[in-house]
C-alpha positions in Angstrom: -4.5 6.7 -2.3 -5.5 6.0 1.2 -8.0 8.8 2.6 -7.0 10.6 0.2 -9.2 13.8 1.4 -8.1 13.2 4.9 -5.1 13.3 3.8 -5.0 16.6 1.8 -6.5 18.3 4.4 -4.2 17.2 7.3 -1.0 18.0 5.0 -2.6 22.0 4.4 -3.0 22.5 7.3 0.4 20.8 8.2 1.5 23.4 6.0 0.6 26.0 7.6 3.1 25.2 9.9 6.3 25.3 7.6 5.4 27.9 5.4 5.4 30.0 8.9 7.8 32.6 9.7 7.7 32.1 13.0 5.1 30.0 15.1 3.4 32.0 18.1 0.6 30.8 19.4 -2.5 32.0 17.7 -0.6 30.0 14.6 -1.0 26.9 17.0 -4.6 27.4 17.8 -6.2 28.3 14.2 -3.9 24.8 13.0 -5.4 23.5 15.6 -9.1 24.4 14.4 -7.7 22.9 10.8 -6.8 20.3 12.5 -10.1 18.8 13.7 -11.8 20.4 10.6 -10.0 18.2 8.9 -10.6 15.7 10.9 -13.8 15.8 11.7 -14.9 16.0 7.9 -13.3 12.4 7.9 -16.2 11.2 9.6 -13.6 10.8 13.2 -15.4 10.5 16.3 -15.6 14.3 17.7 -14.5 13.4 21.5 -12.0 11.6 19.8 -11.5 14.8 17.9 -11.3 16.6 20.5 -9.0 14.5 23.0 -6.0 14.5 20.5 -6.7 18.5 19.1 -6.4 19.3 22.5 -3.0 17.2 23.2 -2.0 18.8 20.3 -1.8 21.8 21.5 -0.7 21.3 24.8 2.4 20.0 23.7 2.9 22.5 21.0 2.5 25.7 23.7 4.3 23.7 26.9 7.1 21.7 25.0 10.1 23.3 24.0 12.3 22.2 21.0 15.0 20.4 21.7 18.4 21.1 20.4 19.2 21.7 16.7 15.5 21.2 16.0 13.7 24.1 14.9 10.4 24.9 16.3 8.8 24.5 13.4 10.2 21.2 12.9 9.0 20.7 16.2 5.4 21.4 16.1 4.8 19.6 12.9 6.6 16.5 14.5 4.2 16.5 18.0 1.0 16.6 15.0 2.7 13.6 13.5 3.3 11.3 17.2 0.0 12.3 18.2 -1.7 11.1 15.0 0.9 8.3 15.1 -0.6 7.5 19.1 -4.0 7.5 18.4 -3.4 4.9 15.6 -0.8 2.5 17.1 -2.0 0.1 19.7 0.3 -2.7 19.4 2.4 -4.9 16.8 1.0 -5.0 13.1 0.4 -8.2 11.4 2.5 -11.0 13.0 5.1 -12.7 10.0 5.1 -15.8 11.7 3.4 -19.7 11.8 0.0 -19.2 12.7 -4.0 -20.2 13.0 -6.1 -17.5 11.7 -10.4 -16.7 11.9 -11.6 -14.3 9.1 -15.1 -12.9 11.0 -17.5 -10.0 9.6 -20.8 -9.6 8.5 -21.6 -9.9 5.0 -20.6 -7.5 2.3 -17.3 -6.8 4.5 -15.1 -7.8 2.1 -14.0 -11.0 4.2 -13.5 -13.6 1.8 -12.0 -11.2 -1.0 -9.2 -10.6 2.4 -8.7 -13.8 3.2 -7.1 -14.6 -0.5 -4.7 -11.0 -0.2 -3.9 -12.0 3.2 -3.1 -15.3 1.6 -0.9 -13.8 -0.7 0.7 -11.2 2.1 2.0 -14.5 3.6 2.9 -16.1 0.4 5.3 -13.7 -1.2 7.0 -13.8 2.4 7.6 -17.1 2.0 5.2 -19.3 3.7 3.0 -22.0 2.9 -0.5 -21.7 3.5 -4.0 -23.1 3.7 -7.3 -21.6 2.8 -10.8 -23.2 4.9 -13.5 -22.2 3.2 -15.9 -22.5 6.1 -18.4 -19.9 4.5 -21.2 -22.5 4.3 -24.2 -20.4 3.8 -23.2 -18.1 1.0 -23.6 -19.5 -2.1 -20.7 -19.6 -4.7 -18.6 -18.8 -1.3 -16.3 -22.2 -1.8 -16.0 -21.2 -5.8 -14.9 -17.6 -4.7 -12.0 -18.7 -2.2 -11.0 -21.5 -4.6 -10.9 -19.6 -7.1 -8.4 -16.8 -5.0 -6.7 -19.4 -3.9 -5.7 -20.7 -7.4 -5.3 -17.1 -8.1 -2.3 -16.6 -5.6 -1.2 -20.5 -5.6 -2.2 -21.4 -2.1 -4.3 -24.4 -1.5 -8.2 -24.8 -0.7 -9.8 -26.8 1.6 -14.1 -26.9 1.2 -16.8 -29.2 1.1 -19.5 -27.4 -1.0 -23.1 -28.5 -0.2 -22.3 -29.4 4.0 -23.5 -26.8 6.4 -21.1 -28.2 9.5 -19.0 -25.3 9.7 -17.3 -26.8 12.5 -16.6 -30.5 11.5 -15.3 -28.8 8.0 -12.3 -26.8 9.7 -11.9 -29.6 11.9 -11.3 -31.8 8.8 -9.6 -28.9 6.8 -6.8 -28.4 9.9 -6.2 -31.8 9.5 -5.3 -31.2 6.2 -3.5 -28.9 6.7 -1.9 -29.6 9.9 2.3 -29.3 7.7 0.9 -25.4 6.3 2.8 -22.6 8.4 -0.7 -20.7 7.7 -3.9 -21.5 7.8 -7.0 -19.1 7.7 -10.3 -19.8 7.9 -13.2 -18.0 6.3 -15.9 -18.0 8.3 -19.6 -17.2 7.4 -21.3 -13.8 8.4 -24.6 -12.7 8.2 -26.6 -9.2 7.4 -26.7 -8.5 11.3 -25.0 -10.7 14.1 -27.6 -13.1 15.1 -27.4 -16.1 18.3 -26.2 -18.4 15.5 -23.1 -16.9 14.0 -22.5 -15.9 16.8 -22.9 -19.9 18.3 -21.3 -20.7 14.7 -17.7 -18.6 14.5 -17.8 -19.7 19.0 -17.8 -23.9 18.2 -14.9 -22.8 14.7 -13.2 -20.9 17.6 -13.3 -24.1 19.9 -12.4 -26.4 17.4 -9.1 -24.4 15.5 -7.8 -22.9 18.4 -6.8 -19.8 16.4 -4.0 -18.2 17.2 -5.7 -15.0 15.8 -9.0 -13.5 15.5 -9.7 -11.0 12.3 -13.0 -9.0 11.8 -13.0 -7.5 8.7 -14.8 -4.4 8.6 -15.7 -2.2 5.6 -14.4 1.3 6.0 -17.3 2.8 4.6 -19.5 1.7 7.5 -18.4 4.2 10.0 -18.5 5.5 12.8 -20.4 1.9 13.0 -17.4 0.4 12.5 -17.3 0.6 16.7 -20.3 -1.5 17.9 -19.6 -4.4 15.7 -16.2 -4.4 16.4 -17.0 -4.6 19.7 -20.2 -7.1 19.6 -17.6 -9.1 17.4 -15.0 -9.3 20.3 -17.9 -9.9 23.1 -18.3 -13.2 21.0 -14.8 -14.0 19.8 -12.1 -12.2 21.7 -11.2 -10.4 18.4 -7.4 -9.6 18.5 -6.8 -7.7 15.0 -9.0 -5.9 12.1 -8.8 -6.1 9.4 -9.9 -2.1 7.0 -11.4 -2.6 3.6 -12.2 -0.3 0.5 -9.2 2.7 2.2 -9.1 3.8 -1.2 -10.2 7.7 -1.4 -13.5 6.3 1.3 -14.9 9.7 3.6 -15.6 7.7 5.8 -12.7 5.5 6.4 -11.8 7.8 8.8 -14.9 7.1 11.5 -13.8 3.4 11.0 -10.6 4.0 12.1 -11.2 6.2 15.4 -13.6 3.7 16.0 -11.8 1.0 16.3 -9.3 2.7 17.9 -11.8 3.4 20.4 -12.4 -0.2 21.6 -8.7 -0.4 21.7 -8.7 -3.2 18.7 -5.4 -3.1 17.3 -5.5 -3.1 13.2 -3.5 -5.5 11.5 -4.0 -4.2 7.3 -5.2 -2.4 4.8 -7.5 -3.6 1.9 -6.8 -0.5 -0.8 -8.0 -1.6 -3.7 -9.6 -4.5 -6.1 -6.8 -6.2 -7.3 -4.6 -8.9 -5.7 -2.3 -6.6 -4.4 -3.5 -4.2 -2.9 -3.5 -5.2 0.6 -1.2 -3.9 3.1 0.1 -4.7 6.4 -0.6 -1.7 9.0 2.5 0.2 10.1 1.1 3.4 11.9 4.2 5.1 11.8 4.1 4.4 7.8 0.0 5.7 7.4 0.7 8.9 9.3 3.9 10.0 7.2 1.8 8.9 4.0 -1.2 10.9 5.2 1.0 13.9 5.7 3.8 13.8 2.8 6.5 12.1 4.1 6.3 9.1 1.8 7.5 5.9 2.8 10.3 4.9 0.9 10.8 1.0 2.7 7.3 0.1 1.2 8.7 1.6 -1.8 11.8 -0.2 -1.7 9.4 -3.8 -0.8 7.2 -2.8 -4.2 9.7 -2.2 -6.3 11.7 -5.4 -5.6 8.4 -7.3 -5.9 8.5 -5.7 -9.7 11.5 -7.0 -10.4 10.9 -10.4 -8.4 12.6 -13.3 -10.7 14.5 -10.8 -12.6 17.3 -9.2 -9.3 20.3 -9.4 -12.0 18.6 -7.4 -14.9 17.2 -4.2 -12.0 21.4 -4.4 -11.1 22.2 -4.1 -15.1 20.0 -1.6 -15.0 20.9 0.2 -12.6 24.4 -0.5 -13.6 23.7 1.1 -17.2 22.2 4.1 -15.6 24.7 5.5 -13.6 26.9 4.0 -16.7 25.6 6.7 -19.3 24.7 3.6 -21.5 20.9 2.8 -20.2 19.1 2.8 -23.1 15.1 2.4 -24.5 15.5 -1.4 -23.5 15.9 -0.9 -19.6 13.3 2.2 -20.2 11.1 -0.8 -21.2 12.0 -2.8 -18.5 11.8 -0.4 -15.7 8.4 0.6 -17.0 7.2 -3.0 -16.7 8.0 -2.9 -13.1 6.1 -0.2 -12.3 3.1 -1.3 -13.6 3.3 -4.3 -11.3 4.1 -1.7 -8.5 0.7 -0.3 -8.8 -1.4 2.4 -10.3 1.1 5.7 -10.3 -0.9 7.8 -7.8 0.1 5.4 -5.4 3.9 4.5 -5.9 3.7 8.7 -5.7 2.3 9.0 -2.0 5.3 7.0 -1.2 7.8 9.8 -2.1 8.4 12.2 0.4 6.9 15.9 -0.8 5.8 14.0 -4.3 1.8 14.8 -2.9 2.2 18.2 -2.9 2.0 17.9 -6.4 -1.2 15.7 -7.0 -3.2 18.7 -7.5 -0.5 19.4 -10.6 -0.4 15.8 -11.8 -2.8 13.8 -13.9 -2.2 10.7 -12.7 -4.8 9.4 -15.2 -3.5 10.5 -18.4 0.4 9.9 -16.6 -0.6 6.0 -16.4 -2.4 6.7 -19.9 1.1 7.8 -21.6 3.0 5.3 -20.1 0.8 2.3 -21.6 0.8 3.8 -24.9 5.0 4.0 -24.9 4.9 0.4 -24.2 2.7 -0.3 -26.8 5.2 1.7 -29.4 8.2 0.2 -28.0 6.9 -3.3 -28.5 6.6 -2.2 -32.2 10.7 -1.4 -32.8 13.2 -3.9 -33.4 16.2 -4.6 -30.3 18.2 -2.8 -32.8 15.9 0.3 -32.3 15.3 -0.5 -28.5 19.0 -0.4 -27.7 20.1 2.4 -30.3 17.1 5.2 -30.3 19.0 7.8 -32.6 18.3 5.6 -35.6 15.2 6.1 -35.4 14.4 8.7 -38.6 11.6 9.2 -40.6 10.7 6.1 -42.3 11.3 4.4 -39.2 9.1 6.7 -37.0 6.4 6.1 -39.3 6.6 1.8 -39.3 6.4 2.7 -35.6 3.6 4.3 -35.4 2.0 2.1 -37.8 2.4 -1.0 -36.0 2.2 0.6 -32.4 -1.9 2.0 -33.8 -0.2 5.8 -32.5 1.2 9.0 -33.8 4.5 9.7 -35.6 4.0 12.4 -32.9 3.7 10.3 -30.3 7.0 8.2 -31.3 8.5 11.7 -31.7 7.1 12.3 -28.1 8.7 9.0 -26.9 12.1 9.6 -27.9 12.3 13.5 -26.4 11.3 11.8 -23.1 13.7 9.2 -23.6 16.9 11.6 -24.2 15.4 14.5 -21.8 15.7 11.4 -18.8 19.0 9.9 -20.3 20.4 14.2 -20.1 19.3 14.5 -16.2 20.8 10.7 -15.4 23.8 12.8 -17.4 23.3 15.1 -15.0 23.0 13.4 -12.0 25.8 11.4 -12.7 28.1 14.9 -12.5 26.9 15.3 -8.9 30.4 13.3 -7.8 28.6 13.2 -4.2 25.1 12.2 -5.3 27.0 9.8 -7.8 28.5 7.9 -5.3 25.4 7.8 -2.5 23.7 6.3 -6.1 26.3 3.8 -6.5 26.6 2.8 -2.5 22.6 2.3 -2.7 22.7 0.3 -6.0 25.8 -2.0 -5.1 28.2 -0.9 -7.8 32.1 -0.2 -7.6 34.3 2.3 -9.4 36.0 -0.6 -11.0 32.6 -2.1 -12.1 31.7 1.1 -13.4 35.2 1.1 -15.6 34.8 -1.9 -16.4 31.4 -1.0 -18.5 33.0 2.1 -19.3 35.6 0.4 -21.2 33.4 -2.3 -22.5 31.7 0.7 -24.1 34.6 2.1 -25.6 
């Protein structure tokens, strides 16, 4: 999860509010101290921490809870709102036709980020072209070309040439019909005069709508001076923070960027091409505080079932009607695997962050992979009707999947428990109606399915 340590500390501080029998001045002051400690440990700027927590304390002590809202909920809401205000510097990533120029020092993840950004736009239906204008780093063009091929976008470059502005000019002409053009520029170990002049020249040629600075979040508060220097050179319009998955210094990078009033547009949260997300302050803080992010979870689920929408609807209908099979369970596991690590998925479900210490995510991920192998060794008949799997079949399946008979029985046990839990939910008429509404299933559709089953 993004900024795991900070999130846990903030949730513990918030837990003192939600778990209290009453709210008084001393409790608020104690919670403010906990918040200060959590933010400082995450390397957030001291002055920023003091200003933020002073505002929280002042509002919590002076503002009265609105009608219908408890004092506990009101104070928790104040903490949430002020944390959002800290990071919300305007609209994040604009999903519209544009030219984007990527800038940054060496080692910040600029070229990888360019590929991830291209993938994000392509998934939203935009035609994308990448221009390789990093003319000094060995194999920079090859790296960008590999990324472009991976996500299915065109890449323009001139290996061996050092005229970066000329390459950009010709690349812009090549991609004149593309909706989104992203330019990967050269980096340096430090902000040298020739680097500044080169990115100024490229900006003059490309006239980019956006100039994104890529920052490694592990540099901590040094991100502030870097952001300011690049802004003075080319007028940075947005910042992409990389390596945000679990780094302790991510808070320093975020606060440093916030202090320079740059807007954060995207976060890199892992090595995989999919581990990249448009930044939304509300969703980001909601996940940090354990409130979840169901809208993003639904988007990820749709991506997991991309091209299999009909299959997703059929699986949902079968769950409601009680006809759920191991084959359907297999499809769900495949889709979940495409959504990313289990821990990331769980962080998007409200309240689940509190259980992170009770769940061994690595073991759970391994168990899911093992279950998938077991189901690969089953016949279609066995997947449709697991009740026929007796001793001889168990042994055959175990041998074919390289597992044990105990593992096969464990899978069948888990499946039966899941089916029983779904059946229990469907017995609750109110919950059943809500689920059917969300899944787009009518009572008539359900009756038809049940008639067919008979």
